[in-house]
C-alpha positions in Angstrom: -53.9 13.1 -33.3 -52.1 10.7 -31.1 -48.8 9.3 -32.3 -47.8 5.8 -31.0 -44.2 4.8 -30.8 -43.0 1.3 -30.3 -40.0 2.2 -28.3 -36.9 0.7 -26.7 -35.3 3.3 -24.3 -32.0 1.5 -24.6 -31.8 2.1 -28.4 -30.3 5.4 -29.5 -32.3 5.5 -32.7 -35.5 4.9 -30.8 -34.6 7.7 -28.3 -33.8 10.0 -31.2 -37.1 9.4 -32.9 -39.0 9.9 -29.6 -37.1 13.2 -29.2 -38.1 14.3 -32.7 -41.7 13.6 -31.9 -41.5 15.6 -28.7 -39.9 18.5 -30.5 -42.9 18.5 -32.8 -45.2 18.7 -29.8 -46.9 15.4 -30.8 -49.2 13.7 -28.3 -47.2 10.5 -27.8 -48.3 7.1 -26.6 -45.1 5.1 -25.8 -45.3 1.4 -26.0 -42.2 -0.2 -24.5 -42.6 -3.4 -26.6 -40.0 -5.3 -24.7 -42.0 -4.9 -21.5 -45.5 -4.9 -23.0 -45.0 -7.4 -25.8 -47.4 -7.2 -28.7 -49.3 -10.4 -29.5 -49.4 -12.0 -32.9 -52.5 -9.9 -34.0 -50.8 -6.7 -33.0 -47.7 -7.6 -34.9 -49.8 -8.5 -37.9 -51.4 -5.0 -37.7 -48.0 -3.4 -37.5 -46.8 -5.3 -40.6 -50.0 -4.4 -42.5 -49.7 -0.7 -41.5 -46.1 -0.6 -42.6 -46.9 -2.4 -45.9 -44.0 -4.8 -45.5 -43.5 -8.6 -45.2 -43.0 -9.8 -41.6 -39.5 -10.9 -42.4 -38.7 -7.2 -43.3 -39.5 -6.2 -39.7 -36.9 -8.6 -38.2 -33.7 -7.3 -36.6 -31.2 -9.5 -38.3 -28.2 -8.4 -36.1 -29.7 -9.8 -32.9 -28.1 -12.9 -31.4 -31.4 -14.8 -31.2 -31.9 -14.3 -35.0 -28.4 -15.5 -35.8 -28.7 -18.5 -33.4 -32.3 -19.6 -34.3 -33.5 -18.1 -37.5 -30.7 -17.1 -39.9 -30.9 -18.9 -43.2 -34.3 -20.4 -42.4 -37.3 -20.1 -44.8 -40.3 -19.3 -42.6 -43.8 -18.4 -43.5 -45.2 -15.0 -42.7 -47.1 -16.5 -39.8 -43.9 -18.2 -38.4 -42.0 -14.8 -38.6 -44.9 -13.2 -36.7 -44.8 -16.0 -34.1 -41.0 -15.5 -33.7 -41.5 -11.8 -33.0 -44.2 -12.5 -30.5 -42.0 -15.0 -28.8 -38.8 -12.9 -29.0 -39.8 -9.2 -29.2 -36.2 -8.1 -29.4 -36.4 -9.3 -33.0 -38.8 -6.5 -33.8 -37.2 -3.5 -35.7 -37.5 -0.3 -33.8 -38.7 2.3 -33.5 -42.1 1.9 -35.1 -44.2 5.1 -35.3 -47.9 5.1 -36.0 -50.1 8.0 -36.7 -53.7 7.3 -37.8 -53.6 4.7 -40.5 -49.9 5.3 -41.4 -46.8 3.9 -39.9 -43.0 4.0 -40.5 -39.9 2.3 -39.0 -37.8 5.2 -37.8 -34.6 4.2 -39.4 -33.3 6.8 -39.9 -35.2 8.6 -37.1 -35.9 11.6 -39.4 -38.5 9.4 -41.2 -40.8 10.1 -38.3 -41.0 13.8 -39.4 -42.5 12.8 -42.8 -45.3 11.0 -40.9 -46.1 13.7 -38.4 -45.8 16.8 -40.6 
């Protein structure tokens, strides 16, 4: 079964999760989401697979979050729009296998998904 990783090669946690998948000999499809930005419907699917609210997928340490979104009450749709407009806000890595997904923080969570 193919395993999809929403990956940022500059992120150590994302690289670590990808390495764990490779060590498990998983067939991996890498989505570099900062280059190949998911649209709103893709982000909605990710949120649904993860079983979380869109706000919970936001990287709150990013400058764009602190400058434009911190302290604001946005609807789920508005958070999804914010991630589509600023993909750096999307938490990483996200690993999908079949109809299950996890955010690989810590990266070892990917092993629960693929074993």
